[in-house]
Each structure stands twice: as structure tokens, then as C-alpha cells.
N, C-alpha and C positions, 0 to 999 in steps of 0.2 A: 504494500500500500504506500502510495506517495505521501511525503510529509504534508503536502498541501491538501490531501484528501483524507479526512479523519471522521470517525464516528464519535458521537457524544451521547451519554445516557439520557439527556433531556430531549433528544431528537433521534431515536435509534433507527428509524425507518430509512433515513437518507444519509449519504456521506456529505460532510460539510467541507467546503472548499475555502482555502484562504483567499481573501479578497481585500483589495485596498480601496476603501471608500474615501478618496481624496476630495471629491467634489460635493458630496452631500452627507449630512449626518444620518445616522440610523438609530433605531431603538433596539437595544440589546434585549433579546427574548429571555435572557437569563436573569439579569438584575433589574431589567426595565428602566435602565438609565440610558442617556444619550451616548453614542459612541462616534468617533471619527477614526479614520485611518484603517489599520489592519483589523480584520475580523474573520471569523469562521462562519460561512454562510451557505444556505441552501436557497438558491434563487427560485427554484420551483415552488417552494413552500413559503418564501419570503421570511426565512428564519435566519437570525443573526446572533452571534455571540462575540462579546469582547474576547480578546486573547486571554485576559486574566480570568474571565468567567469560564472559558473553555478549559483552561489548564488548572482550575482551582483544586487545591489539595483537600483532603478530608479534615485536616486540622492545621493550625498555625498559631504562632505567638507573635506578639509585637512588643518592641522595646519600650514603647510609651507606657505600657501597662505591665508592671512587674508580676511575675508568676502567672501571666495570662495563659489561657488555653482556649483558643477560639475553635469552634467546630463548624464545619460547613453545612449549610442547609439549602435545599432547593427552594423551600418556601419558609417564611418566618416561623420560628419555633412555637409560637402561640398566637393568640388572637389580639394581643396588645398592639397598639399603634407604635411602630418602631421607626427610628431614623438612624442614619449613619453617623457615628460619633466623629468621623473625619470631616465629611462635607455637609452634613445636615440633611441630605436627601432622604426621601422615604425609603424604607426597606419593604419591597413588595415582591421580591424574588430571591435569586441567589444572594447569599450573605454569609458572613462569619459571625457567630454569636458566642460570647463568653459569659457564662453565668456568674453573677456577682451577688453574694448573699445580702438580702435586705433591700435590693432594688431590682430594676428591670434588666440589669446586665448591660453589656457592651455589644454594639453591632457595627460591622464594617462591610461596605461593598467590596467585592473582590478586587476591583481596580484601586480603590482607596487603600486597601491593605498592602498593596505593592508599591505605594509611593516611595521613592527613594528619600532617604534621610538627608542626603546632600546632593545637589546638582551644581554643575559648574560649566561655564562657557565663556570664552574670550576674557578670562581673568575675573569674571563675576561669579561669586559663590553664593548659593542660597541654602538655607538650612530649614528643614521641616520642623515646626514647633507646634505644641498643643495650644499655646496662648500667644497673643501679641503683646509686645512691650509698648506699642503706641498704635494709633489708628491705622486701619487698612487703607492703602493708597487708592483703593477703588470705592469702597462704600463709606469711608470716613469714620468707621466705628471699630471698636475692639471686639464687640460681640455681634454675632449674626442675629441672635435672638436674646431676649432678656436673660435667660439662664443658660445660653449655649454659645460657646466661643467659636468652636470649629478650628480645624487645623489650618496652619498658614505657612507660607514660605517667606523667609525673612533674609534680606541681604546682610552680609557681614558688617556693613556700616550702619545698619538699621534704618537707612533712609528710605528703603523700599520694602513694603510689607503687603502681601496679598493673601486674603483668605482663599483657600482652594475653592471654596464654594463660589466666590465672586468671579474668579477667572472662568470657571466652568459655565456658570449661568450667563455671563456676558458674552462668551464665545457662542453659545447656542442661540441666544436671543438675537444677537447681531447677525448671525448666519441666517436664521430664519427670516429676518427682516431685510436680507440682502445688503446689509452694511459691509459684509465681507464678500469678496469675489469668489463665490462657491460654485460658479457655473463655468464649465468648459476649461477650468484651470485649477491646479492645486494651490494657487497663491491665496493667501489670506491678507486682506487689505487692512491696514491700520492707518488709513488716510486721515487728513485733517478734519474731515466732516463726520467721522464715525462717532457714534454715541459713546463708545468706550473711551476714545481719546479725550473727548470734551469733558467727560466725567472725571477722569484721572487728573486732567489739567485743573479742573475746578477744585478738586479736593486737595491738590498739592501745591498749586502755584503760589498761594500766599506764603506758605511755610518756606518754599524754596527761594522766592524773591526776597523775603525778609532775610534769609540766611546769606544769600550771595550778592543781592543787589545788582546782578548782572544777567543780561539776557542769555549770554553764552552758557552760564551756569545752568540755567533751566533747560536749554537745548540739550546739554550733556546729560542731565537727569532724565529727560524724556527718551533719549536714545537708549539709556541703560534700562529704563522702565519697560520699554518695548521688548528689549532683549530678555529681561527677566520674565515677562509674560509668556514669551515664546518658550522659554525653558520650562515654565510651569505647565503649559499646554502639552509640551512634549512628554513631560513626566506623567501627566494625568492620563493621556491617551496612548502612551507607549510608542509614539511615532516621532523619531528625531527629525524628520523632514520639516516639521512645523517650526522648531527652533531655528533651523538653518534658513528657512524662508523669511522668518521675521527678522533675523539678524541682517540679511541682505537688504530687505526693504527699509530697515531703520537706517542703514548706512546710506542707501540711495536717497531717501527722503531728506536726509540731513545735509546732503552735499550741495 
């Protein structure tokens, strides 16, 4: 059997073929979350799985939670309303659950469970953290909800911080609204008119202008911010082409 043709217990009647969804997002039939890039798919049945959902193991642990023991479930382990402790998204399908005495436990989407603790490109390092030290560069808040922080990627200088949830939602929404060039090309546009760019500029310009008092300083910050977002997108969806494309576009747009 070829590596690109595999069977999965969730869809045993057909072979799933590796597919690169560069132009349009898809909904993973495993975790019910949006996906981009590589997937295992059955076009006849319109069935798609994230790579991480396809290759999910029966159990795992995570360094954010000491002595954790997450077990894989095809469906949520009970009838409680559950959400991912990393991104805040609903748990409606494939997930990892860790029982915690006295509360509802911990839940992670398979893709979120595989987020790298450190990512680096072009000399910029980001670290995955459970909490922010200052406000997210996208939403302007430390918490996604009143009692929920959500995981974030933070640059070593702490100037750029993004909730994983904010990057995921902004990418999907802007793609659906055609703010990204998702038709006939794998390029993702972060042009001057995008909702994403305007929001980041609005949330960070005052802080950056006050700090640098120089237009060039903010331009440099924006170039780095776009690179950082590309790195996070690459980490979330497991497709390094996104980080490469964004880096090239950020350099071109700044020249």
C-alpha cells in the first residue's frame, strides 16, 4: 500500500489519499475543526482528516500538565459541553481527554496537542505558553474569555504575542470573506486592506509609536509580526509553505 493511500478506522470502507488543500479550507471529519494544507481525504465521500487526526495515538502526555495522561476519543467522553484547553474551540469529535479529579478534566484537539513548544524562522523565536504576560497583539486582551486564557505564542522580546485561537479564527474568517487570495493560488495575502492587518495595527500602533517615535520602527515591527503569524499558521496546520509564503510577501510589501 502506498504511503499516500491509507485506511483509517473512522472511515474503513475507503482508502484515504493524501491531499494538499492549498486553495480552500476544509472541515476535518475527525475533530470538526477547520483545516488547511495537507490532509487525508476521500473525494468520493467528501471525507477529510487532518494529518494529526489521522495519525492520533491512543494516549499522550503534555509538558504543560505534569503527570498528565491524555486518552484519545473518537467522540467526547461524556455529554458535558467541552472545549479545547489550547485554542478554546468546541470538542465535538476526535480529542484527547485527561481526567482530573474534582473537575471536568482537560481536553485537546489532536492538532493542538502537537503544537511545537518552540518555533523559529529568520532569527525570530516564538515560545508556546499557557498564559500571556501582556495583551494579545490581535485581540488586545490577555484572556479569550472571562475564565479562559488559551495558549499563545510569544516572541523572545515579548513585543509580539498571539493567542493561537486568534490566529486560527482570523485566518479562517478572512479566507472565507476573500480577504486572503485563496483562489487559483496558494498565496495568502496580508495586504494593507485586510481586516487582520488593520486590527493588528490598531491594537499595537500606539504602544509601538510611543516606544520608538519612528515610522521605520513600526514598519520593522509589522514585518516581524507578519513573519510571526506565518510561523504560527505553519505550526497550527503543519504546512511550512505558509510561513515561507508570508515571509516572502512581508519582504516584498516592505520594499
